[in-house]
C-alpha positions as CSV (number, residue, x, y, z in Angstrom):
1,M,1.6,1.5,7.6
2,T,2.6,0.6,4.0
3,S,3.9,3.5,1.6
4,T,5.2,2.9,-1.8
5,L,7.0,6.0,-3.5
6,P,7.9,5.1,-7.0
7,P,10.8,7.3,-8.4
8,K,10.3,9.7,-11.2
9,R,9.3,7.9,-14.3
10,V,11.6,7.9,-17.2
11,Q,9.7,7.5,-20.5
12,E,11.7,5.2,-22.9
13,T,10.5,4.6,-26.5
14,A,12.2,4.1,-29.8
15,V,11.3,7.5,-30.8
16,T,11.4,10.9,-29.2
17,V,9.4,11.7,-26.1
18,D,7.9,14.9,-25.1
19,L,8.8,15.7,-21.4
20,P,6.7,18.2,-19.5
21,P,8.4,21.7,-19.1
22,R,9.5,22.3,-15.5
23,P,11.6,24.9,-13.6
24,A,15.3,23.9,-13.6
25,S,16.0,25.1,-10.0
26,D,12.8,26.2,-8.2
27,R,13.6,27.0,-4.6
28,S,10.8,29.3,-3.8
29,G,8.8,27.0,-1.5
30,P,9.6,26.4,2.1
31,F,13.1,25.2,3.2
32,G,14.4,25.7,-0.3
33,Q,12.1,23.3,-1.8
34,P,10.0,23.7,-5.0
35,R,6.8,25.6,-4.4
36,G,4.8,22.8,-5.8
37,L,6.0,20.5,-3.0
38,P,3.3,21.8,-0.4
39,T,0.5,21.4,-3.0
40,L,1.4,17.7,-3.6
41,F,2.2,17.2,0.3
42,F,-1.2,18.1,1.3
43,T,-3.1,16.5,-1.5
44,E,-1.3,13.2,-0.7
45,M,-1.7,13.8,3.0
46,W,-5.5,14.1,2.7
47,E,-5.5,11.3,0.4
48,R,-3.8,9.1,2.7
49,F,-6.2,10.4,5.6
50,S,-9.3,9.0,3.4
51,Y,-7.7,5.6,2.6
52,Y,-6.4,4.8,6.1
53,G,-9.5,6.5,7.6
54,I,-11.7,3.8,6.4
55,R,-9.2,0.9,6.6
56,P,-9.8,0.2,10.5
57,L,-13.5,0.5,10.0
58,L,-14.1,-1.9,7.2
59,I,-13.9,-5.4,8.7
60,L,-15.5,-4.0,11.9
61,F,-18.5,-2.6,10.2
62,M,-19.0,-5.6,7.9
63,T,-18.9,-8.1,10.9
64,A,-21.0,-5.9,13.1
65,A,-24.5,-7.4,13.6
66,L,-27.4,-5.9,11.6
67,A,-28.7,-4.4,15.0
68,D,-25.5,-2.6,15.3
69,G,-25.7,-1.2,11.9
70,G,-23.3,-3.6,10.1
71,F,-23.8,-6.2,7.6
72,G,-23.4,-9.1,10.0
73,F,-20.8,-10.9,7.6
74,A,-18.9,-13.7,9.0
75,P,-15.1,-12.9,9.8
76,L,-13.6,-14.9,7.1
77,K,-15.9,-13.4,4.4
78,A,-15.3,-9.8,5.5
79,S,-11.4,-10.4,5.9
80,A,-11.4,-11.7,2.4
81,I,-13.3,-8.5,1.1
82,V,-10.7,-6.3,2.9
83,G,-7.8,-8.3,1.3
84,I,-9.4,-8.1,-2.3
85,Y,-9.9,-4.4,-1.8
86,A,-6.5,-3.6,-0.6
87,S,-5.0,-6.0,-3.2
88,S,-6.9,-4.2,-5.8
89,V,-5.8,-0.8,-4.7
90,Y,-2.2,-1.7,-5.4
91,L,-3.0,-3.5,-8.6
92,A,-4.6,-0.5,-10.1
93,S,-1.5,1.6,-9.6
94,L,-0.3,-0.3,-12.7
95,P,-3.0,0.7,-15.2
96,G,-3.1,4.0,-13.3
97,G,0.3,5.1,-14.3
98,W,-0.2,3.8,-17.8
99,I,-3.3,5.9,-18.3
100,A,-1.5,9.0,-17.1
101,D,1.6,8.4,-19.5
102,R,-0.6,7.7,-22.6
103,L,-3.9,9.7,-22.2
104,L,-4.3,12.0,-19.2
105,G,-0.9,13.1,-18.0
106,L,0.0,13.2,-14.3
107,R,-2.1,16.3,-13.3
108,R,-5.4,15.4,-14.7
109,S,-4.9,11.8,-13.5
110,I,-4.4,13.0,-10.0
111,F,-7.3,15.3,-10.1
112,L,-9.7,12.7,-11.7
113,G,-8.3,10.1,-9.1
114,G,-9.3,12.4,-6.3
115,V,-12.7,13.0,-7.6
116,L,-13.3,9.4,-8.0
117,I,-12.1,8.6,-4.5
118,A,-14.2,11.4,-3.0
119,C,-17.2,10.0,-4.8
120,G,-16.4,6.5,-3.3
121,H,-16.4,7.7,0.1
122,L,-19.6,9.6,-0.5
123,S,-21.2,6.4,-1.7
124,I,-20.1,4.5,1.2
125,G,-21.0,7.3,3.7
126,L,-24.6,7.2,2.0
127,S,-25.0,3.5,1.9
128,G,-26.5,3.8,5.5
129,F,-29.4,5.6,4.0
130,F,-29.7,4.3,0.5
131,S,-29.4,0.8,-1.3
132,G,-27.1,-0.4,1.6
133,K,-24.6,-3.1,0.2
134,T,-24.9,-1.9,-3.3
135,M,-23.6,1.6,-2.6
136,F,-21.1,0.4,-0.1
137,F,-19.4,-1.9,-2.6
138,L,-19.7,0.6,-5.4
139,G,-17.9,3.0,-3.2
140,L,-15.0,0.6,-2.7
141,V,-14.8,0.1,-6.3
142,L,-14.7,3.9,-7.0
143,I,-11.8,4.2,-4.4
144,V,-9.8,1.4,-6.1
145,L,-10.0,3.2,-9.5
146,G,-9.3,6.6,-8.0
147,T,-6.5,5.4,-5.9
148,G,-5.0,3.9,-8.9
149,L,-5.0,7.2,-10.8
150,L,-3.7,9.3,-8.0
151,K,-1.3,7.4,-6.0
152,P,1.4,6.4,-8.3
153,N,1.1,9.6,-10.3
154,I,1.4,12.2,-7.6
155,S,4.7,10.4,-6.4
156,A,6.1,10.6,-10.1
157,L,5.0,14.4,-10.1
158,V,6.9,14.9,-6.8
159,G,10.1,13.3,-8.7
160,D,9.5,15.7,-11.7
161,L,9.8,18.7,-9.3
162,Y,13.7,17.8,-9.2
163,P,15.0,17.5,-12.6
164,E,18.5,18.1,-11.1
165,G,18.2,14.9,-8.8
166,G,20.5,14.7,-5.8
167,A,20.2,15.3,-2.2
168,R,17.3,17.9,-2.5
169,R,15.3,15.4,-4.2
170,D,15.8,12.8,-1.4
171,A,14.9,15.7,1.0
172,G,11.9,16.3,-1.0
173,F,10.7,12.8,-1.0
174,S,11.4,12.7,2.7
175,I,9.1,15.6,3.4
176,F,6.4,14.0,1.1
177,Y,6.8,10.7,3.1
178,M,6.0,12.6,6.3
179,G,2.7,13.8,4.7
180,I,1.8,10.3,4.0
181,N,2.3,9.2,7.6
182,T,0.8,12.3,9.0
183,G,-2.5,11.6,7.0
184,S,-2.3,7.9,7.9
185,F,-2.1,8.6,11.6
186,L,-4.8,11.4,11.5
187,G,-7.2,9.1,9.5
188,Q,-6.8,6.2,11.8
189,F,-7.2,8.3,14.7
190,V,-10.2,10.5,13.9
191,T,-12.6,8.0,12.0
192,P,-12.6,5.2,14.8
193,I,-13.5,7.8,17.4
194,L,-16.2,9.5,15.2
195,A,-17.7,6.1,14.2
196,A,-17.8,5.0,17.8
197,A,-19.5,8.3,18.8
198,A,-21.9,9.2,16.0
199,G,-22.1,5.9,13.9
200,W,-20.3,4.1,11.2
201,H,-21.2,6.3,8.4
202,W,-20.0,9.3,10.1
203,G,-16.7,7.8,10.4
204,F,-16.8,6.7,6.7
205,G,-17.9,10.3,5.8
206,A,-15.2,11.9,7.6
207,A,-12.6,10.0,5.5
208,G,-14.4,11.3,2.4
209,F,-14.3,14.8,3.7
210,G,-10.6,14.5,3.9
211,M,-10.3,13.5,0.3
212,L,-12.5,16.3,-0.6
213,L,-10.1,18.7,1.0
214,G,-7.3,17.1,-1.0
215,V,-9.2,17.8,-4.2
216,I,-9.9,21.2,-3.3
217,V,-6.1,21.8,-2.4
218,F,-4.9,20.3,-5.7
219,G,-7.5,22.2,-7.8
220,T,-6.9,25.5,-6.2
221,Y,-3.0,25.5,-6.1
222,A,-1.8,23.2,-8.9
223,K,-1.9,25.6,-11.6
224,R,0.0,28.4,-9.7
225,T,2.5,26.2,-8.1
226,L,3.2,23.6,-10.7
227,G,2.7,25.6,-14.1
228,T,2.7,23.2,-16.9
229,L,4.6,20.4,-15.1
230,G,2.6,17.2,-15.5
231,L,0.2,18.2,-18.2
232,E,1.9,16.5,-21.0
233,T,1.6,13.0,-22.1
234,S,4.2,10.5,-23.7
235,K,3.6,11.0,-27.5
236,H,4.8,9.1,-30.5
237,S,6.5,11.3,-33.1
238,D,4.3,9.8,-35.8
239,P,0.8,11.4,-35.4
240,D,-0.7,8.6,-37.0
241,V,0.8,5.9,-34.9
242,Q,-0.1,8.1,-31.9
243,A,-3.7,8.4,-32.8
244,R,-3.9,4.6,-33.2
245,Q,-2.2,4.1,-29.8
246,V,-4.7,6.5,-28.2
247,S,-7.6,4.7,-29.9
248,R,-6.5,1.3,-28.7
249,A,-6.0,2.6,-25.1
250,K,-9.6,4.3,-25.1
251,I,-11.2,1.0,-26.4
252,G,-9.4,-1.0,-23.9
253,I,-10.3,1.2,-20.9
254,A,-13.9,1.2,-22.1
255,V,-14.1,-2.6,-22.4
256,G,-12.5,-2.8,-18.9
257,L,-14.9,-0.4,-17.3
258,G,-18.0,-1.8,-19.2
259,A,-17.0,-5.5,-17.9
260,L,-16.6,-4.0,-14.4
261,A,-20.0,-2.2,-14.6
262,L,-21.7,-5.4,-15.9
263,V,-20.4,-7.3,-12.8
264,I,-21.5,-4.7,-10.5
265,V,-25.1,-4.7,-12.0
266,L,-25.4,-8.3,-12.1
267,A,-24.3,-8.5,-8.4
268,A,-26.5,-5.7,-7.3
269,T,-29.7,-7.4,-8.9
270,G,-28.7,-10.7,-7.6
271,A,-28.3,-12.4,-10.9
272,L,-24.6,-13.0,-10.0
273,T,-23.5,-14.4,-6.5
274,L,-20.0,-13.6,-5.5
275,D,-17.9,-15.4,-3.1
276,P,-15.1,-13.3,-1.6
277,Q,-13.0,-16.2,-0.5
278,A,-13.2,-18.0,-3.8
279,I,-12.5,-14.8,-5.5
280,G,-9.5,-14.1,-3.2
281,R,-8.1,-17.6,-3.8
282,S,-8.5,-17.3,-7.5
283,M,-6.7,-13.8,-7.4
284,T,-3.8,-15.3,-5.5
285,F,-3.2,-17.8,-8.3
286,V,-3.3,-15.3,-10.9
287,L,-1.0,-13.0,-9.2
288,V,1.4,-15.8,-8.4
289,G,1.0,-16.9,-12.2
290,L,1.8,-13.3,-13.5
291,S,4.8,-13.0,-11.3
292,V,6.2,-16.3,-12.5
293,A,5.4,-15.4,-16.1
294,Y,6.9,-11.9,-15.8
295,F,10.4,-13.1,-14.3
296,G,10.3,-16.0,-16.8
297,Y,9.9,-13.6,-19.6
298,I,12.7,-11.2,-18.3
299,F,15.2,-13.9,-17.8
300,L,14.4,-15.8,-21.1
301,A,13.7,-12.9,-23.5
302,G,14.7,-9.5,-21.7
303,G,18.0,-9.3,-23.3
304,L,19.8,-9.3,-20.0
305,T,23.6,-9.1,-19.6
306,G,25.3,-11.5,-17.0
307,D,25.5,-8.9,-14.5
308,E,21.9,-7.8,-15.1
309,R,20.7,-11.4,-14.8
310,K,22.4,-11.7,-11.4
311,R,20.8,-8.5,-10.3
312,M,17.5,-9.9,-11.3
313,V,17.9,-13.0,-9.3
314,V,18.4,-10.7,-6.3
315,I,15.1,-8.8,-7.2
316,L,13.2,-12.1,-7.5
317,V,14.6,-13.1,-4.1
318,L,13.4,-9.8,-2.4
319,F,10.0,-10.0,-4.2
320,V,9.3,-13.3,-2.7
321,F,10.3,-12.4,0.9
322,A,8.5,-9.0,0.6
323,A,5.3,-10.8,-0.3
324,I,5.7,-13.0,2.8
325,F,6.2,-10.1,5.0
326,W,3.1,-8.2,3.7
327,S,1.1,-11.2,4.1
328,A,1.8,-11.0,7.8
329,F,2.0,-7.1,8.2
330,E,-1.2,-6.5,6.5
331,Q,-3.3,-8.6,9.0
332,A,-3.5,-5.4,11.0
333,P,-6.8,-4.2,9.6
334,T,-8.1,-7.8,9.6
335,S,-7.0,-10.3,12.5
336,L,-5.3,-7.8,14.8
337,N,-8.3,-5.3,14.4
338,L,-10.7,-8.1,15.2
339,F,-8.6,-9.1,18.2
340,A,-8.5,-5.5,19.4
341,R,-12.5,-5.5,19.3
342,D,-13.2,-9.0,20.8
343,F,-10.3,-10.0,22.9
344,T,-8.7,-6.7,24.2
345,D,-9.8,-4.8,27.5
346,R,-10.3,-1.3,26.0
347,Q,-11.7,0.3,28.9
348,L,-9.7,3.3,30.0
349,G,-11.6,4.7,33.2
350,S,-14.9,5.7,31.9
351,F,-13.9,5.7,28.3
352,Q,-13.7,2.7,26.0
353,I,-11.0,2.9,23.3
354,P,-12.6,2.1,19.9
355,A,-11.0,-0.9,18.4
356,G,-10.0,0.8,15.2
357,L,-8.0,3.4,17.1
358,F,-5.1,0.9,17.6
359,Q,-4.6,0.8,13.9
360,S,-3.1,4.4,14.3
361,I,-0.4,3.3,16.4
362,N,1.8,1.9,13.6
363,A,1.7,5.2,11.6
364,L,2.5,7.0,14.9
365,F,5.6,4.9,15.5
366,I,6.6,5.2,11.8
367,I,6.7,9.1,12.3
368,I,8.6,8.5,15.5
369,F,11.1,6.0,14.4
370,A,11.7,6.5,10.7
371,P,14.5,9.1,11.4
372,V,16.1,6.7,14.1
373,F,16.3,3.9,11.5
374,A,17.8,6.2,8.9
375,W,20.4,7.3,11.4
376,I,20.9,3.7,12.4
377,W,21.8,2.5,8.8
378,S,24.0,5.6,7.9
379,A,26.1,5.1,11.4
380,L,26.6,1.5,10.5
381,A,27.6,2.5,7.0
382,K,30.1,5.1,8.4
383,R,31.8,2.4,10.6
384,G,32.1,-0.1,7.7
385,L,29.2,-2.3,8.7
386,D,26.8,-1.3,5.9
387,L,24.1,-4.0,5.9
388,S,23.1,-5.5,2.6
389,S,19.3,-5.5,1.5
390,P,19.0,-9.2,2.1
391,T,20.4,-8.7,5.6
392,K,18.0,-5.9,6.4
393,F,15.1,-7.9,4.8
394,S,16.1,-10.9,7.2
395,I,16.1,-8.7,10.2
396,G,12.8,-7.3,9.2
397,L,11.3,-10.8,8.9
398,F,12.7,-12.0,12.3
399,V,11.3,-8.9,14.2
400,T,7.9,-9.2,12.6
401,A,7.8,-12.9,13.6
402,M,8.5,-11.7,17.2
403,A,5.5,-9.4,17.0
404,F,3.3,-12.5,16.1
405,F,4.9,-14.6,18.7
406,L,4.0,-11.9,21.2
407,M,0.4,-11.9,20.0
408,L,0.5,-15.8,20.2
409,V,1.4,-15.6,24.1
410,A,-1.7,-13.1,24.4
411,A,-3.9,-15.6,22.5
412,N,-2.9,-18.3,24.8
413,I,-3.9,-16.4,27.7
414,L,-7.4,-15.9,26.1
415,V,-7.7,-19.5,25.3
416,A,-6.6,-20.5,28.9
417,S,-9.5,-18.5,30.3
418,N,-11.8,-19.9,27.9
419,G,-12.5,-16.4,26.7
420,T,-13.6,-15.0,30.0
421,V,-10.7,-12.8,30.5
422,K,-9.7,-9.9,27.9
423,V,-6.0,-9.2,27.7
424,S,-4.2,-5.9,28.1
425,P,-4.0,-3.4,25.2
426,W,-0.2,-3.4,25.8
427,W,0.1,-6.8,23.9
428,L,-1.1,-4.9,20.7
429,V,1.0,-1.9,21.4
430,G,4.1,-4.1,21.7
431,C,3.1,-6.1,18.5
432,Y,2.8,-2.8,16.4
433,L,6.1,-1.5,17.8
434,L,7.7,-4.7,16.5
435,Q,5.8,-4.7,13.2
436,T,7.1,-1.0,12.7
437,A,10.6,-2.0,13.1
438,G,10.1,-4.8,10.6
439,E,8.4,-2.4,8.3
440,L,11.3,0.0,8.4
441,S,13.7,-2.7,7.7
442,I,11.9,-4.0,4.6
443,S,9.7,-1.3,2.9
444,P,12.0,1.7,2.4
445,V,14.9,-0.9,1.8
446,G,13.0,-2.8,-0.8
447,L,11.9,0.5,-2.7
448,S,15.5,1.5,-2.8
449,S,16.7,-1.9,-3.9
450,M,14.2,-1.9,-6.8
451,T,15.9,1.2,-8.3
452,K,19.4,0.2,-7.4
453,L,19.2,-3.3,-8.9
454,S,17.1,-2.8,-12.0
455,P,18.6,-2.5,-15.4
456,R,17.8,1.0,-16.3
457,R,15.3,0.0,-19.2
458,Y,13.3,-2.0,-16.4
459,V,13.0,0.6,-13.6
460,G,9.5,1.4,-14.1
461,Q,8.6,-2.3,-14.5
462,M,10.4,-3.3,-11.3
463,M,8.2,-0.7,-9.4
464,G,5.3,-2.4,-10.7
465,V,6.8,-5.7,-9.4
466,W,7.1,-4.1,-5.9
467,F,3.4,-3.1,-6.1
468,L,2.6,-6.7,-7.2
469,A,4.4,-8.1,-4.2
470,T,2.6,-5.7,-1.8
471,S,-0.7,-6.6,-3.6
472,L,-0.2,-10.3,-3.1
473,G,0.7,-9.9,0.4
474,N,-2.5,-8.0,1.0
475,L,-4.7,-10.6,-0.6
476,I,-3.0,-13.4,1.4
477,A,-3.5,-11.5,4.6
478,G,-7.2,-10.9,3.8
479,L,-7.8,-14.6,3.2
480,V,-6.2,-15.6,6.5
481,G,-7.0,-12.6,8.7
482,G,-10.6,-13.5,9.5
483,R,-9.5,-16.5,11.6
484,V,-10.1,-14.5,14.8
485,N,-13.5,-15.5,16.2
486,P,-15.1,-15.5,19.6
487,Q,-17.0,-18.8,18.5
488,D,-13.7,-20.6,17.9
489,L,-11.1,-19.4,20.3
490,A,-8.6,-22.1,19.3
491,E,-8.4,-20.5,15.8
492,T,-6.6,-17.4,16.9
493,P,-3.4,-19.0,18.3
494,K,-3.2,-21.3,15.4
495,L,-3.2,-18.3,13.1
496,F,-0.6,-16.3,15.0
497,T,1.5,-19.6,15.4
498,L,1.4,-20.2,11.7
499,T,2.2,-16.5,10.9
500,A,4.9,-16.3,13.2
501,A,6.5,-19.6,12.1
502,S,6.2,-18.6,8.3
503,L,7.9,-15.3,9.0
504,L,10.6,-17.1,11.1
505,V,11.5,-19.8,8.4
506,A,11.5,-17.1,5.8
507,G,14.0,-15.0,7.9
508,V,16.3,-18.0,8.4
509,V,16.0,-19.2,4.8
510,L,16.8,-15.5,3.5
511,A,19.8,-15.2,6.0
512,A,21.1,-18.4,4.6
513,L,21.0,-16.8,1.2
514,I,23.0,-13.7,2.2
515,V,26.5,-15.1,1.5
516,P,25.6,-16.9,-1.7
517,I,24.0,-13.7,-2.9
518,R,27.1,-11.6,-2.0
519,N,29.4,-14.2,-3.7
520,M,27.2,-14.2,-6.8
521,M,27.4,-10.3,-7.0
522,A,30.9,-10.1,-5.9
523,R,32.5,-9.2,-9.3
524,Q,30.1,-6.2,-9.8
525,T,31.7,-2.9,-9.5
526,D,28.9,-1.4,-7.2
527,A,28.2,-4.8,-5.2
528,S,28.6,-3.0,-2.0
529,A,25.8,-0.8,-2.8
530,V,23.5,-3.8,-3.6
531,V,24.3,-6.5,-1.2
């Protein structure tokens, strides 16, 4: 389960900036935390319930036969759609944060985002009764737009609850992170069971009901628990300049939404045929090109000092290997989900485990093992064995490689039986356990590294870079994740071999870079905190 929690945004311009008023030391909530934290906790919990609630259903629904209520798509096509959708969710966070800063403010963006997400789920839930595919894909678009407005801004608002920073802020984010994982687990537990028992669209509808609860929570309690926090936007001191900036922003948004609406209409009427795999491949080239262009600009024209340039090299290295990790990890809703459906013995007595239910295992393991990993890192640091970020990344890549080597063994058992024998569900459980260990070695570490390594004036942009790595990884995972097909058994071990080998090679390469990176950074005063 992936979670990205950006730190509190710091608005930096050449002129004065209006910061939202906030309580200096609000400790009136549970456990001495701000009273606004429960509001944001439950809003985010229900948003994650909705997002992860439909995640295990998407590829299973799209590849299900028409007679079974699905679309009958080929696995490669459906997997590419899932990849494009997940990638777009993370990409939308970048303009979503900008819109909040310039036009709406954090609070309005969160509420509007929640409403759009709820409408998206409603559209998907009703697609079984009206207009089929058009309403289904319109719903996905609305969820992408809504998540882009809600996800980065609710995390930023959590940061704004703690103007003093410090350990209490870290504790607050830890509590908030538990809300994310609780929602993720419940969503991926409830919706597959409901979809199997009552039908696909009841599962989709349950996810939407979760987001509706989140909107109600936020709309009901935000004013009384957050006061005026998050209502203001970043404004230029010159009213004329401010007016021009707002006008340009509105025009840009209108043009973008207009172009999107045109594509939807043309596709719905059949005037435009969209090939998900071709779109996904093109998006991959675009995202890689954007990454290269951005890092090139920062290095050549970013005004970096010598030490900052070295730090940016480390960020670039972590970016590359994070994208590789996510391209494997995010096969959970595609290749591993299909493996659970088609090749796993899911019979438990008289009860058949819904295939999508396996998706909840990672979230459950995160809840269990996140405190354990935090204790391990702290214990090592106390003994003078503080592991560097590249070292933890390398460990995460190795462990995730082992997860796919485990699945390779299961896939070979399947092929050896010519598909007549379904494998034990414990293969998937073991895979998700190892993947969780890999995630806990990379995701929170990478997030922390972005804030530690970034020059202060680029912290917000580096969080965008982290989103970009996650988006790229999701896209690649979607493009390759459809190669689990009962009609071509040999493709499954090939996919798991390629994935495991890529992770293993990446882990070896990164391990070989640990010492050069340490030497390069050795003269920095806080090098020990970085590498």
